[in-house]
C-alpha positions in Angstrom: 12.2 -8.6 -11.1 10.6 -11.4 -13.2 7.4 -10.8 -11.3 7.6 -6.8 -11.9 8.3 -7.7 -15.9 5.4 -9.8 -15.9 3.0 -7.5 -14.1 4.1 -4.4 -16.1 3.7 -6.4 -19.4 0.3 -7.5 -18.5 -0.9 -4.2 -17.4 0.8 -2.0 -19.9 0.9 -4.2 -23.1 -2.1 -6.5 -22.8 -0.6 -9.5 -24.5 -3.1 -11.6 -26.2 -2.3 -14.7 -24.6 0.4 -16.5 -22.4 2.6 -17.3 -25.5 2.6 -14.0 -26.4 3.6 -12.7 -23.2 6.6 -15.2 -22.8 7.7 -14.1 -26.3 7.5 -10.6 -25.5 9.5 -11.0 -22.4 11.9 -13.7 -23.6 11.0 -16.2 -21.1 10.7 -20.0 -21.8 7.4 -21.2 -21.7 8.2 -23.9 -18.8 9.7 -20.9 -16.9 6.7 -18.9 -17.4 4.2 -21.0 -16.3 6.2 -21.5 -13.0 6.3 -17.6 -12.7 2.6 -17.5 -13.5 1.7 -20.0 -10.8 3.5 -18.0 -8.3 1.7 -14.8 -9.2 -1.9 -16.5 -9.5 -1.3 -17.7 -5.8 -0.2 -14.4 -4.7 -3.5 -12.9 -6.1 -1.6 -10.8 -8.5 -2.8 -12.0 -11.9 -5.6 -14.5 -13.1 -5.4 -16.8 -16.2 -8.6 -16.5 -18.0 -10.1 -18.2 -20.9 -9.8 -16.5 -24.5 -13.7 -16.2 -25.3 -12.8 -17.1 -28.9 -10.6 -20.3 -28.1 -11.1 -21.6 -24.6 -7.7 -23.7 -25.1 -5.8 -20.4 -25.0 -5.4 -18.4 -21.8 -5.0 -14.6 -21.4 -3.2 -13.5 -18.2 -4.8 -10.3 -16.5 -3.8 -8.5 -13.6 -6.1 -8.5 -10.3 -6.8 -5.4 -8.8 -4.2 -6.5 -6.2 -1.7 -6.7 -8.9 -2.6 -3.4 -10.5 -2.1 -1.7 -7.2 1.3 -3.5 -6.5 2.6 -2.4 -9.8 1.5 1.2 -9.2 3.6 1.2 -6.1 6.6 -0.5 -7.5 6.5 2.1 -10.4 6.3 5.0 -7.9 9.4 3.6 -6.3 11.3 2.9 -9.5 10.5 6.5 -10.3 11.8 7.7 -7.0 14.9 5.8 -7.3 15.5 7.1 -11.1 14.9 10.6 -9.9 17.5 10.2 -7.2 20.0 8.5 -9.6 19.7 11.2 -12.3 19.6 14.2 -9.8 23.0 15.1 -10.5 22.2 15.8 -14.2 20.3 18.6 -16.0 16.8 17.9 -17.0 18.2 17.8 -20.7 21.1 15.4 -19.9 18.7 13.0 -17.9 16.4 12.8 -20.8 19.3 12.3 -23.3 20.6 9.6 -21.1 17.1 7.6 -20.8 16.8 8.0 -24.5 20.0 6.3 -25.4 19.6 3.6 -22.6 16.2 2.7 -24.4 17.5 2.6 -27.8 20.5 0.5 -26.4 18.1 -1.9 -24.9 15.8 -1.9 -28.1 19.2 -2.7 -30.3 20.0 -5.7 -27.7 16.4 -7.0 -28.2 16.5 -6.8 -31.9 19.8 -8.5 -32.2 19.0 -11.3 -29.8 15.1 -11.5 -29.7 14.8 -14.8 -28.0 17.2 -14.3 -25.3 17.0 -13.0 -21.7 18.2 -9.3 -21.8 20.6 -9.6 -18.9 22.2 -12.7 -20.7 22.6 -10.4 -23.9 24.1 -7.8 -22.0 26.8 -10.3 -20.4 27.7 -11.3 -24.1 
């Protein structure tokens, strides 16, 4: 799950550096380092130096990482469509809107906490 979140953030949000990526995903930097090491070893992301500051690392997806994310997103879309198949189009869109709003409210209320932990509380 975390690998998917990281790939998605790297591809769709293009965070400026590793610290910004961790802050966006509410992942502690030591945990993020471990997760990124795994993704680098798998050939899905790379850490590249920032041309403006060689001490800073930007995380970018490799072609393989971008392709894998695309296949994950297709699978998620299929599962979502199946899950929402019993609803009308308007009902499904309304549910999606409410869930997004709820997730944003949870993030605003507890920005530094893992979203799953926030839901448990």
